[in-house]
C-alpha positions in Angstrom: -8.4 -42.1 -16.5 -6.1 -39.3 -17.5 -2.4 -40.0 -17.5 0.0 -37.3 -16.7 3.6 -37.4 -17.7 6.4 -34.9 -17.8 8.7 -35.5 -20.7 11.7 -33.8 -19.2 11.0 -34.3 -15.5 14.0 -35.3 -13.5 13.9 -38.2 -11.0 12.8 -37.3 -7.5 15.4 -37.3 -4.8 14.4 -39.0 -1.5 15.9 -36.3 0.6 15.7 -32.7 -0.6 18.3 -30.5 1.0 18.8 -28.0 -1.8 16.7 -25.0 -0.4 18.0 -23.7 2.9 16.8 -20.4 4.2 18.9 -17.5 3.6 21.5 -17.2 6.4 20.6 -14.7 9.1 23.4 -14.4 11.6 22.2 -14.3 15.2 25.6 -13.1 16.5 26.4 -10.2 14.2 24.0 -7.8 15.9 22.1 -7.4 12.6 19.8 -10.4 12.4 17.3 -8.7 10.1 19.7 -8.4 7.2 20.4 -11.7 5.5 23.6 -12.6 3.7 22.7 -13.0 0.0 23.6 -16.4 -1.4 22.3 -18.5 -4.3 19.2 -20.4 -3.3 20.0 -24.0 -3.5 23.8 -23.4 -3.9 26.6 -24.9 -1.8 27.2 -21.7 0.2 23.5 -21.3 0.6 23.3 -24.8 2.2 26.4 -24.5 4.3 25.1 -21.3 5.9 22.2 -23.2 7.4 23.8 -26.5 8.6 23.5 -25.3 12.2 19.8 -24.6 12.0 17.2 -27.0 13.3 16.0 -29.3 10.6 12.8 -28.1 8.9 9.9 -30.2 7.6 10.7 -32.8 5.0 7.2 -33.7 3.9 4.1 -31.7 2.9 2.3 -33.1 5.9 5.0 -31.8 8.3 5.0 -28.5 6.5 1.3 -28.0 6.9 1.5 -28.8 10.6 2.6 -25.2 11.1 0.0 -24.5 13.9 1.6 -27.2 16.1 5.1 -25.9 15.3 4.5 -22.2 16.1 2.5 -23.1 19.3 5.3 -25.4 20.5 7.9 -22.8 19.9 6.1 -20.0 21.7 5.2 -22.0 24.8 8.7 -23.5 25.2 9.4 -20.7 27.7 7.2 -21.0 30.8 6.6 -17.3 31.1 5.4 -17.0 27.5 3.2 -20.0 28.0 1.5 -18.5 31.1 0.9 -15.2 29.4 -0.4 -16.8 26.2 -2.8 -19.0 28.0 -4.0 -16.1 30.1 -4.7 -14.1 27.0 -6.4 -17.0 25.2 -8.5 -17.7 28.2 -10.0 -14.3 28.1 -11.4 -14.9 24.6 -11.3 -12.5 21.7 -13.5 -10.3 19.6 -11.9 -9.7 16.1 -12.4 -7.2 13.4 -10.3 -6.8 10.2 -9.7 -4.1 7.6 -8.2 -4.7 4.1 -9.6 -8.1 4.9 -9.1 -10.0 1.6 -9.6 -13.8 2.3 -9.7 -13.0 6.1 -6.4 -14.8 6.7 -6.6 -13.8 10.5 -9.7 -15.9 10.8 -7.9 -18.8 9.2 -4.9 -18.4 11.5 -7.0 -18.2 14.7 -9.1 -21.1 13.6 -6.0 -23.3 13.1 -4.2 -22.1 16.2 -7.2 -22.4 18.6 -7.8 -25.8 17.2 -4.3 -26.8 18.0 -4.5 -25.4 21.5 -7.8 -27.3 22.1 -6.4 -30.5 20.8 -3.1 -30.4 22.6 -3.9 -28.6 25.8 -7.7 -28.7 26.2 -7.6 -24.9 26.1 -10.8 -23.6 24.6 -10.7 -20.1 23.3 -13.9 -18.1 22.4 -13.2 -16.1 19.3 -16.0 -14.0 17.9 -15.6 -12.3 14.5 -17.3 -9.0 14.6 -16.8 -7.5 11.1 -14.6 -7.5 8.0 -14.0 -4.7 5.5 -12.9 -4.8 1.9 -13.9 -2.7 -1.2 -13.1 -5.4 -3.8 -15.9 -7.6 -5.2 -13.9 -10.9 -5.0 -13.0 -10.6 -1.2 -16.5 -9.3 -0.5 -18.0 -12.5 -2.0 -15.8 -14.7 0.2 -16.3 -12.5 3.3 -20.1 -12.6 3.0 -20.0 -16.3 2.5 -17.8 -16.8 5.7 -20.1 -14.5 7.7 -23.2 -16.4 6.7 -21.9 -19.9 6.9 -19.6 -19.7 9.9 -21.1 -16.9 11.9 -24.8 -17.5 11.1 -25.0 -14.0 9.8 -24.1 -12.6 13.2 -21.0 -10.8 11.9 -20.9 -7.9 9.4 -19.0 -7.2 6.2 -18.4 -3.6 5.2 -17.2 -2.1 1.9 -15.2 1.1 1.6 -13.7 2.2 4.9 -14.7 5.8 4.1 -18.4 4.9 4.2 -18.3 5.2 8.0 -17.1 8.8 7.9 -19.5 11.8 8.2 -20.4 13.3 4.7 -18.7 16.5 5.6 -15.5 14.7 6.4 -15.5 13.0 3.1 -16.1 16.2 1.4 -13.1 17.8 3.1 -11.0 14.9 2.1 -12.1 15.3 -1.5 -11.1 18.9 -1.4 -7.6 18.0 -0.2 -7.2 15.2 -2.7 -4.1 15.9 -5.0 -4.3 16.1 -8.7 -2.7 13.3 -10.7 -0.2 15.6 -12.4 1.2 16.9 -9.1 4.8 16.3 -8.1 5.7 13.6 -5.6 6.3 16.3 -2.9 3.0 18.0 -3.5 1.0 14.7 -3.4 2.8 13.6 -0.2 2.1 17.0 1.4 -1.6 16.7 0.5 -2.0 13.3 2.0 -0.1 14.4 5.1 -2.6 17.2 5.5 -5.4 14.6 5.2 -3.9 12.7 8.0 -3.5 15.8 10.2 -7.1 16.8 9.6 -8.4 13.3 10.5 -6.2 13.1 13.5 -7.3 16.5 14.8 -11.0 15.6 14.5 -10.7 11.9 15.3 -13.0 12.0 18.4 -16.0 13.3 16.3 -15.2 11.6 13.1 -14.8 8.2 14.6 -17.6 8.3 17.3 -18.6 4.9 18.8 -22.0 5.1 17.1 -20.9 5.4 13.5 -22.5 3.1 11.0 -21.9 1.7 7.6 -23.9 -0.4 5.0 -23.4 -4.1 5.8 -23.3 -6.5 2.9 -24.6 -9.4 5.0 -27.7 -7.6 6.4 -28.1 -5.1 3.6 -28.7 -2.2 6.1 -26.7 0.2 8.2 -24.9 -1.4 11.1 -22.6 0.0 13.9 -18.9 -0.3 13.2 -18.0 -0.9 16.8 -19.7 -3.1 19.4 -20.3 -6.9 19.6 -22.1 -9.3 17.2 -25.5 -8.4 16.0 -28.6 -10.3 17.2 -29.4 -13.7 15.8 -32.7 -12.1 14.6 -31.8 -10.6 11.3 -34.6 -7.9 11.6 -33.3 -6.8 15.0 -31.3 -3.6 15.3 -30.0 -4.6 18.7 -26.6 -6.0 19.5 -26.0 -9.3 21.2 -24.2 -9.0 24.5 -20.8 -10.4 24.4 -20.3 -13.3 26.7 -17.1 -13.1 28.8 -14.0 -15.1 28.2 -13.5 -18.5 29.9 -11.7 -16.8 32.8 -14.5 -14.3 33.3 -12.4 -11.4 31.9 -13.2 -8.8 29.3 -12.3 -10.3 25.9 -9.3 -9.0 24.1 -10.4 -6.6 21.3 -8.2 -7.4 18.3 -7.8 -5.7 14.9 -6.0 -7.1 11.9 -5.0 -5.3 8.7 -2.9 -6.0 5.7 -2.6 -2.4 4.5 -2.2 -1.6 0.8 1.3 -2.3 -0.4 1.3 -1.0 -3.9 3.1 2.2 -3.0 5.8 0.3 -1.2 6.3 -2.8 -3.3 9.1 -3.4 -5.6 6.5 -4.6 -8.1 4.4 -1.4 -7.8 4.9 2.3 -8.5 7.1 2.9 -5.5 5.2 6.2 -5.0 5.4 5.6 -1.2 4.0 8.7 0.6 2.5 10.1 -2.6 0.5 6.9 -3.5 -3.3 7.3 -3.7 -3.6 4.6 -1.0 -2.2 7.1 1.6 -5.8 8.5 1.8 -7.3 5.2 2.9 -4.3 4.6 5.2 -4.9 7.9 7.0 -8.5 7.0 7.6 -7.5 3.6 8.9 -4.7 5.0 11.2 -6.8 7.8 12.6 -9.5 5.2 13.5 -7.0 3.0 15.3 -6.0 6.0 17.4 -9.5 6.9 18.2 -10.6 3.4 19.1 -7.7 3.0 21.4 -8.6 6.2 23.3 -12.2 5.1 23.5 -11.1 1.8 25.0 -12.7 -0.1 22.1 -9.5 -1.7 20.7 -6.7 -3.3 22.6 -4.3 -4.5 20.0 -3.8 -4.2 16.3 -1.7 -6.5 13.9 -0.5 -4.8 10.7 1.2 -6.4 7.7 2.9 -4.8 4.6 5.9 -5.1 2.4 9.4 -4.8 3.9 9.9 -1.3 2.5 6.9 0.0 4.5 8.1 3.0 6.7 7.0 1.8 10.1 8.7 4.6 12.0 7.0 7.5 9.9 3.7 5.8 9.3 3.0 4.1 12.7 5.5 4.9 15.5 5.5 8.6 15.3 1.7 9.2 14.7 0.7 6.8 17.5 3.4 7.6 20.0 0.9 8.9 22.5 -1.6 6.0 22.3 0.2 2.9 21.3 3.4 0.9 22.0 4.6 -0.1 18.5 6.9 -3.0 17.8 7.9 -4.4 14.4 10.0 -7.0 12.6 10.6 -8.4 9.1 10.2 -12.0 8.4 9.3 -14.5 5.7 7.8 -18.0 5.7 11.1 -19.1 4.4 12.5 -18.5 7.9 10.3 -21.4 9.2 11.5 -23.8 6.5 8.8 -23.0 3.9 10.0 -23.2 0.2 8.3 -20.0 -0.7 9.2 -16.3 -0.8 7.0 -13.9 1.0 9.1 -11.2 2.8 6.9 -8.9 4.9 6.9 -6.3 7.6 4.8 -7.2 10.7 3.9 -4.7 13.3 1.8 -4.7 16.5 0.1 -1.6 17.9 -0.6 -2.1 21.6 -3.0 0.2 23.4 -1.0 1.7 26.2 -4.0 2.2 28.4 -4.7 -1.6 28.6 -1.7 -3.7 27.7 2.0 -3.5 28.3 4.8 -5.2 26.3 7.0 -7.4 28.4 9.1 -8.9 25.6 12.5 -7.7 24.3 12.8 -4.0 24.6 14.0 -3.1 21.1 12.9 -4.1 17.6 16.4 -5.5 17.0 16.1 -7.7 20.1 12.6 -8.7 19.1 13.9 -9.7 15.6 16.7 -11.7 17.0 14.6 -13.6 19.6 11.9 -14.3 16.9 14.5 -15.7 14.5 16.0 -17.9 17.2 12.5 -19.3 18.0 11.3 -20.0 14.5 14.2 -20.4 12.2 14.6 -23.8 10.5 16.3 -25.2 7.5 14.3 -25.6 4.3 14.3 -29.3 3.3 11.9 -29.0 0.4 11.4 -27.2 -2.9 8.4 -25.3 -4.2 7.5 -28.3 -6.2 6.0 -29.7 -3.0 3.0 -27.4 -3.6 2.2 -28.9 -7.0 -0.2 -31.6 -5.6 -3.6 -30.8 -7.3 -5.6 -33.8 -8.4 -5.8 -34.7 -12.1 -9.3 -33.2 -12.4 -8.2 -29.7 -11.4 -5.1 -29.9 -13.6 -7.1 -31.0 -16.6 -9.7 -28.2 -16.1 -7.0 -25.6 -15.8 -5.1 -26.8 -18.8 -8.3 -27.0 -20.9 -9.2 -23.4 -19.9 -5.8 -22.1 -20.8 -5.8 -23.9 -24.2 -9.3 -22.7 -24.9 -8.4 -19.2 -24.1 -5.5 -19.4 -26.6 -7.8 -20.9 -29.3 -6.2 -24.3 -29.0 -8.0 -27.7 -28.9 -8.8 -28.2 -25.2 -10.4 -31.8 -25.3 -7.4 -34.0 -25.0 -7.8 -37.7 -24.4 -4.4 -38.0 -22.9 -2.6 -35.0 -21.3 1.1 -35.3 -21.9 2.7 -32.4 -19.9 5.7 -31.3 -21.9 7.3 -28.0 -23.1 5.4 -27.8 -26.3 2.1 -28.0 -24.5 3.3 -25.6 -21.8 4.2 -23.0 -24.4 0.8 -23.5 -26.2 -1.0 -22.7 -22.9 0.9 -19.3 -22.4 0.3 -16.0 -24.0 3.1 -14.7 -26.3 4.6 -12.4 -23.8 4.6 -15.1 -21.1 6.3 -17.5 -23.6 9.0 -15.0 -24.2 9.7 -14.6 -20.5 9.7 -18.3 -20.0 12.5 -18.5 -22.7 14.6 -16.2 -20.7 13.9 -18.1 -17.5 15.1 -21.3 -19.2 18.5 -19.7 -19.8 18.8 -19.1 -16.0 17.7 -22.6 -15.0 21.2 -24.1 -14.9 22.3 -21.3 -12.5 19.2 -21.0 -10.3 17.8 -24.5 -10.1 18.0 -26.8 -7.1 21.2 -29.0 -7.1 19.7 -32.5 -6.6 16.3 -32.3 -8.3 16.6 -29.4 -10.8 13.6 -27.8 -9.2 12.9 -24.5 -10.9 9.8 -22.4 -10.5 9.2 -18.9 -12.1 6.5 -16.4 -12.5 6.2 -15.9 -16.2 4.1 -12.8 -15.7 7.4 -11.1 -14.5 10.5 -10.5 -16.5 13.7 -12.1 -15.0 16.0 -9.8 -13.0 13.2 -7.1 -12.6 10.4 -6.3 -10.3 9.6 -9.1 -7.8 11.0 -11.9 -9.9 12.3 -14.7 -7.7 12.9 -17.7 -9.9 14.6 -20.8 -8.4 13.7 -23.8 -6.3 11.2 -21.8 -4.2 7.6 -20.9 -5.0 7.9 -17.2 -6.2 6.6 -14.3 -4.1 2.9 -14.1 -5.1 1.3 -11.1 -6.8 -2.3 -10.6 -7.7 -1.5 -11.4 -11.4 0.8 -14.4 -11.6 1.5 -17.5 -13.6 3.9 -19.6 -11.6 5.4 -22.4 -13.7 7.3 -25.5 -12.5 9.6 -26.8 -15.2 9.8 -30.1 -13.3 6.0 -30.5 -13.6 5.8 -28.8 -16.9 2.7 -26.8 -16.0 1.5 -23.7 -14.2 0.2 -24.0 -10.7 -3.6 -24.2 -10.3 -5.5 -21.8 -8.1 -5.7 -23.8 -4.8 -1.9 -24.5 -5.0 -1.2 -20.8 -4.7 -3.2 -20.8 -1.4 -1.4 -23.9 -0.3 1.9 -22.0 -0.7 0.4 -19.4 1.6 -0.3 -22.0 4.3 -4.0 -22.6 3.6 -5.0 -26.2 4.0 -6.6 -26.6 0.6 -5.7 -30.2 0.0 -6.4 -32.0 3.3 -6.6 -35.4 1.6 -3.0 -35.0 0.6 -1.4 -33.2 3.6 -3.8 -33.9 6.4 -5.0 -31.4 9.0 -8.1 -29.3 9.3 -9.4 -28.1 6.0 -9.2 -24.3 5.2 -12.4 -22.4 6.0 -12.4 -20.9 2.5 -12.0 -24.2 0.7 -15.7 -25.0 0.2 -16.1 -21.4 -1.2 -13.1 -21.3 -3.5 -12.8 -24.9 -4.8 -15.0 -24.1 -7.7 -13.5 -20.7 -8.6 -11.3 -20.2 -11.6 -7.5 -20.1 -11.2 -7.2 -16.4 -12.0 -9.8 -15.4 -9.4 -8.0 -17.4 -6.7 -4.6 -16.0 -7.7 -5.9 -12.5 -7.2 -7.1 -13.3 -3.7 -4.0 -15.3 -2.7 -1.7 -12.5 -4.0 -3.3 -10.1 -1.6 -3.4 -12.6 1.3 -1.0 -13.1 4.2 1.3 -16.0 4.7 -0.4 -17.9 7.5 2.6 -19.4 9.2 4.3 -16.0 9.2 1.4 -13.9 10.6 0.5 -16.8 12.9 4.0 -17.0 14.4 4.0 -13.2 14.9 0.5 -13.0 16.4 1.3 -15.8 18.9 4.7 -14.4 19.8 3.1 -11.0 20.5 0.2 -12.5 22.6 2.8 -14.4 24.7 4.7 -11.2 25.4 1.9 -8.9 26.7 0.3 -8.4 30.0 -2.7 -6.3 31.0 -2.0 -2.9 32.6 -2.2 -3.6 36.4 -5.5 -2.3 37.7 -4.4 -0.7 40.9 -1.3 -1.1 43.1 -1.2 0.3 46.5 1.8 0.6 48.8 0.5 2.3 52.0 2.4 3.4 55.0 1.4 0.9 57.7 3.3 2.1 60.7 -0.1 2.4 62.3 -0.4 -1.4 62.3 2.1 -1.6 65.1 -0.4 0.0 67.5 -4.0 -0.4 68.3 -6.2 -3.5 67.7 -8.6 -4.6 65.1 -11.4 -3.1 67.1 -10.1 0.3 66.1 -11.4 -0.4 62.6 -14.9 -0.5 61.5 -14.0 -2.1 58.2 -10.9 -3.7 56.6 -10.4 -0.6 54.5 -11.2 3.0 55.3 -10.5 5.9 52.9 -10.0 9.5 53.9 -8.9 12.5 52.1 -5.2 13.6 52.8 -2.1 14.5 51.1 -0.8 11.9 48.5 0.9 9.0 50.2 -0.2 6.2 47.9 1.3 5.0 44.7 -1.3 3.6 42.4 -2.0 3.1 38.7 -5.4 2.6 37.1 -6.0 0.9 33.7 -8.3 3.1 31.7 -11.4 1.0 31.2 -13.1 4.3 31.0 -13.0 7.5 29.0 -10.0 9.6 29.4 -12.0 12.3 31.2 -12.9 9.9 34.0 -11.0 9.9 37.2 -11.6 6.3 38.3 -12.7 3.0 36.7 -16.4 2.6 35.9 -16.5 -0.7 37.7 -15.4 0.4 41.1 -17.7 -0.3 44.1 -20.1 2.2 45.6 -17.3 4.0 47.5 -15.7 5.1 44.1 -16.9 8.6 44.6 -14.8 8.8 47.7 -11.6 8.9 45.8 -10.2 12.4 46.3 -8.1 12.5 43.2 -4.3 12.3 43.2 -3.9 10.3 46.3 -5.5 8.9 49.5 -4.5 7.2 52.7 -5.6 3.6 53.3 -6.1 2.2 56.8 -5.9 -1.6 56.8 -6.7 -4.2 59.4 -3.5 -5.7 61.0 -3.9 -8.9 59.0 -3.4 -7.1 55.7 0.2 -7.2 54.4 2.1 -4.0 53.8 2.2 -4.3 50.0 -0.8 -5.7 48.2 -2.8 -5.4 44.9 -6.4 -4.6 44.5 -7.4 -6.5 41.3 -10.3 -4.9 39.5 -11.6 -6.9 36.5 -11.6 -5.2 33.1 -15.3 -5.8 32.6 -16.6 -2.4 31.6 -16.1 -0.7 28.2 -17.8 1.9 26.1 -19.1 -0.9 23.9 -21.1 -2.6 26.6 
């Protein structure tokens, strides 16, 4: 059996208190801006002494589904609203899908709701979309294994566009040598063109080549038939409460133009073209009644106001915050901006009224102290460590068949390329200043130079990039592939931490570390996006179908014999206040699922004669069953 030792590893401390989350004052009126202190330092720890104690073991840490559910439902109102939404069921589609982190989150959360509250939520995954070969391989495997090939996987998001639209975008595409302003103006013109023509460009019958079925499939609609040769769609079964399922979209949009590790090109980055296509489709699908809610994730520098709130002000209610898994007591850095786009026609936001208030309430709900270090994620079995070390040594032309693997600094340097070795030397000079106090935990990404880019050395697992080599000086080795996913919240070592195994584990456990790192670096933090998604779902309500407040002075005279039916409609001047949730196209004047008397609605108003037993203020509840996709 292989014996693993670490020549300079310090003794473990029974209680690790060195890594408290950065202080975020809930009383200063600026909860989103943390006070900067040394991670693991005295001031850093003192700032969080008043926080609820975070998880102290990996098992507790990986029980994040239970934690976020318990925090959200602590308020009776949120609990009622969340359970109502979950009872409806969901249809889910994703863009920029990567590992399909939303599928993983919903799988873990619905499993927790089922286990703790016997709440069964039907979640149907309709399609995913990604243009990279690695994610496509994972997504196709998930669709075939978990959905029995009833869901689709699409490639480039532009494949669904008409050919003439693609040609027009190509004509508008800026040249590489153009200035920042010229490129930004070109991409803005692309967006304007797509926005103006969105009703024809994104028609409900658009198709794209599916990588699961290897043929053209519709972009919108429900799952395909179980018969792989059928072109029909399978009728969506209603949610458990008999309501129309919630139509949900997730996207982790490209961050390269907004990341501190990227070009910082922002509005002039080439990804703005794809973003314009994605955004125009969100607007069109909301107007068509084919999408209720969209969750979007990007780096903190992402301009939510300019890129989402202003373009979607007519169709969506947009709410955003910034958070990090560190807020929940996770010893890893992954700051992100999270936004929800809520279709105004169908759903209304009932949570805090401003983004600042949302940020403050979210922090108060989920903030915990960090009781662990990033070394908690270095739990891979000996076989995975040996295979990773051997591969690195072989790549460097070193002898890879070692009878005994003694993890020490000499072996560590021999595994690293020359540039990574030089960066590790500089990190070692910072260890005394940045390491955890009790244990000396110090983790760094030797693919990044210290004090530049996204370098976040210290006791936490660094913010992950698509090309990374995260080294623990306590363990004297780089992290292996599945340990990166563990730091993102994926249950990749269930034998160690317990819980339901990650859906992607059977697919990725045989992949090389570099391949998994690329996927993990583009993925979302599951506890962070999970907390945001549940918080949002607990703070929304469906737009009320129809509310009528008639004048009922007539009820004081006459008898019930005066009425041939409990309700009688007749044309008159407007005396009734009512609102209708648009289950229909915007040109319709009434819902498609009204009874036969629907054509009697005169337009802006009508009188309602009621039997004497009917109260003066009442609600006519019309189920949201119909949609353009049915």
